[in-house]
N, C-alpha and C positions, 0 to 999 in steps of 0.2 A: 320594267325589269324583264330582261330577255330570258326566255326559257332555254335551258341547255338541251340541245338535240340528243335524243336517245340513240346511242350507237346500236345498229342492228347486228346481232350475233350471226355469224355464218351458220347455215344449216348443216346439221350433222350428216356426214356421208357414211351410210351404213357399210359401204364397201371397204372403208378404211379401218373398221373394227378388227382387232386381232382375231385370229381363228379360234383361239381358246374361249374368248369372250362370246363370240358368235355361237359356238357350240353350246355353251351354257344357256344362252337365250333359247336356242332351238330345243333344248331338253324340256322346256316348259310347254312345248306344243305336242299335239298328239301325232301318231304315225300318219293318219290320213292327211293332215295339213302339210306335213313335210313332203310326203310322196306326191301329192296332187298339186300343191301350190308352191311351196318354198323352193324346191329343187329346180323348178322351171323359171325362176326369176332371172338368174344370170349364171354364167359359167363358174364364177367364184363360189356362189352359194351351192351350186350343184356339187362342186368339189368337197365343200364342207359337209354336205349331206351324205357323203360316202364314207365319213369317218365311222369306223366300227363302234367306237365308244357311244355314239349317238343311238345305237340300236341294241344296247345291252338289255333294254327293257322294251317290250312290244305289247301294246294294249290296243286290240282291235275288236270291236263287237258290232254285229250287224244291226243292233237296235239304235245305233247312232243315226240320227236323222239324215246326216250327210251321206253315210254309207248306204242307208236304206233306200235312197233314191236310185242306187245302182242295183246290182244283183249279188247273190251270195257268191257267185263265181268271181265277181270283181273283188269282193272282200278277201277271198282265198288267194287270188293272184297278188293282191297288195300285201297280204301277210307273208307269202313266199318271198316277195321282193325284199321285205324288211329283214327276213331271216338271212337271205343271201348277203345283204349289206352288213350284217353283223360279223361276217367272216369268222364264225365259230365262237364269238364272244357273248352270245346270247345267254342270259342267266335267268330271265323272267319273262314269261309270255302268258297273255290272257286271251282266250278264244271264247267268244260268246255268240250263240245263235247262228253260227256258220261253221264250215270246215268239213273235211272228209278224212278218210284213212290215209289218202295220199299226202295230204297236208301234214298230218301227224308223222308219217314216215319221213317226209322231207325234213321236218324239224329234228327228228331223232338222228338222222344221218349228218346233219349240219351243225348240231349244237350239243357237243359232248359235255359242256360245262353247265348245262341247264340245271338250275336249282329250284325253280318254282314253275309249276305247270297248273293252269286253271282252265278247265273245260266245263262250260255252262250251257246247257240246253242245246247241245250239238247232236241233232238226230241222225246225221249222216256219218258220225264217227262211231264205229262199232266197238264192242268189247274186245274183239280180236285185234283191232287196230291199236287200241290202248295197250294191250298186252305185248304186242310186238315192239311198240315204241319204248315201253318200260325197260326192255332188254338193253337199251343203249343210253340210259340215263343214270350212270353210276353216282353222280353228284346230286341227284334230286333230293331236296329236303322238304319240299311242300308240294302236296298234290291235292287238288280239288276236282271232284267229278260230281257235278250237281245237275240233275235232270238229264243225265246222259247214261249210256249203257256201260255196264261192267259186269264181270262174272267172278266166280270163285278163283278161276285160273288167273284173272287179272290181279286179284289181291295177293295170291301166292307169288306171282312173278314180281310184282312191285316189292314185296317183302324180301325176296331173295336177291334181286338185282339192284335194289336201291337201299343199301345198308345205312345211309345217312338220313333216311326219311324220319322227320320229327313231327310233321303235321299232316294229318289226313282228314279230308272232308268228303263224306259220301252222303249227299243230301237228295231226298226225294220229297216232292210236294204231295205227299199222300196223307189222307186222314185216317180215320179208324178202319181197321180191317180185321176180319175174323181169322186170317191166316197167321201162323207163327213160323219164324224161320231164324234159326241160330247159326246156320252154316257160315254166314258172312262174319259174324262175331268170332266164331271159332277160327276162321282163316286169319283174321286180324291178330288174334291172340297168339296163334302158332307162328306167324311169319314176321311180325313187327314188334319185337320186344323193346325197341328203342324209341317208341312213340312218346312224344311229350303232350301233344294236343290231338284230340279226336272229336270230330263232329259227325254224327250219324243221324241226322234228323229224318224222321219218317221211316226208320228201320223197323223191321218186324221181329227183332230179337226179344227174348224173354229174360227172366231172372238168371237162367242158366248161362245164356250168352253174355250177360253183363258180368257175372262172376268170372267167366272165362277171360274176359278182357281185363278185369282187375288183377287176375292172377298172372296172365301172360304178358302184361305191359306194366312192369313195376315202376317205370319212370313216368307214368302218365300224370300230368298236372292239371289238364283241363278236359272235361268231357261234356259234350252237348247231346242230350237225349230227348230233345223236344220232338213231339209227335210220335215217340216210341211208346205207344199205349199198351203194349203187351208186358211192360215192366210194371208189375203190380206193387201193392203196398209194401210187401216184404222186401222186394228188390230195392225200392227207393229208401227204405229204412236202413238196409245194409250199406247202401252208398253213403247215406248221411252219417252213419256211425263208424264207417271203416277208417276214416281219417287219412286215406291214401291220396285222395284227389283234393287239390288245393281249391279249385273252383269248378262248378258244374252247373248245368241247366237241367231241370227236371222235365218230364214229359208234359205236364200240364201248364208249364210256364208260357206266357204270351210272347209274341214277336213284336219288335219295334221296327221303325223305318230303317235303322242301320243294318237290319238283318236281310235286306233285299239282296238277292243273288247277283243283281246287275250293278250294285253300288258298293260292293265291299272289296274292290280291287285295290291293292297296295303293292308297292314295288320296292326294289332295292336299288341302290346307286353306288355301293362300295364294292371293294374286292374281297374283303375279309368275311369270314363266316359270322363275325360279330355284328355286321351290318345287315344281316339277313333278317327280314321283318318277322315279327310274331304278332299278327294282326289282332289277336285276342286281347292284347294288353290294354287296348284303348276302350274296351267294353267295360263300363263301370256298373253294369246291371247284373253282374255275375253273382251267383249264390256262393257264398264263402263257407266252405266246410269248417273253417276254424271257429265259426259261430257255435258249433256243437261242442259244449264244454267238456274238458277231459276230467274234471273233478266234481264231486257232488256238492262242493261249496257254492257252485254257481247254478244249481239246477232250479232254484226258486226264481232266478232273475228272468227266466223265460215264461214262468207261470203267472206271477203277479207283478213282474217288473220291480221286485224289491231287491235290494243289495244285501239283505241280511243273509248270513250263512245258513245252509240247510242243516237242520238238526235231525233229519230222518235217519233211521238205523239201517237203511238199505245200502247195499254196496254201490260203488261208483258206477258200475256198468248199468245198473237199473236207473240211477239218477240221470246218467247220460242219455239213456234211451228215452226217458220221459221228457227230458229237455228237447231232444230232437223231435219228438212227437208234437210238443207244443209249438216249436219253431215251424214245423211243417204245417201245423194247423193255421198259424198266422199267415204263412206264405200262401196257402190255398185260399184263405179268406180274402187276402189282398187281391188275388187274381179272380175272385168271384167264381170259383169253380168248386167250392166246397159243397158236398152233398151229404145226404143222410148216410150213405154207404160208408164214407170215411169216418163219420162220427161213431157208428157202430163198431167199426174196426178198431178205432181208438180205444173205446171203452172195453171191448173184449180183450184187446192186447194188454191193457192195464190190469185187468182181472187175472189173466194168465200169469203175468209176472208176479203179482201179489201172491198168487197161489203157490208158485214155486219158491218164493222167498219164505213163506210160512213153513213149507215142508223142510227146507234146509235149516231153518232156525230151530 
């Protein structure tokens, strides 16, 4: 029996692919690969690499091993080239571990439509440089400054010149400190009333600054207060029972791998504001303030995990407060940071509420 010869299929010629399809393929590559390798393959690919749609999102960070083999000046020049190729269509840019005030000024002059700016661990970018750049970002919706310099003037300028700002991240990798500082919280409360998401890890604010944020940002939906150790028991209980914030992270909560500042970059690919990312939606470890019950019929479920209605004669506010205390007790036990100080505060606060209830009765 004679075997049928297998017909060899002709090899695919990548140069024959339509430009739209080739652009979609190149969108899967990083800026470094496109600028250093792809555009040098042939004249046809070089022409496609000049498409502004390809450079609406730019992600360059010096911690990339391929970029790290060069210099930070090389990374800055590559970033400038990407901004130039966008032809004013840039909407999202990520700068990590490199960059100067000149780079930021160049971005602000070339990209009036920028909606997302992320600056991480850029020691050569000053607070004044960020302040001047913010003057030219009227469409900015998401701003992150992590491990980089900023000042009160920066926050005031961002609030006044970026009215569409919905997400703000100001993160410092600092542990406990004896100093307290509410000026930054007050600047946020006074100048950014339209904020939806706020992340201020390692901030030195106190209960007063937290209350100012809650009052000055009525649309706030998410609040990250991890490493903000000057917010005491009273401030955390106020946040738990206020019901204003849909989800939040408390000062004592732990970090996971997804919280790394160099691995949380997400980008947009559409034109409408509806496609703009809200990168907190993917975090499933948020503390949900809806777990704090609004009615006394649920207060026992947090104490002994029973579903029977509560027959106590106290008002709903007291039952809600006790429920939040028990929930907070479980949260801290889970994170293994529960200490004797919290237990004494818990007992003392219960006695105070019982005393006031007896007086009013």
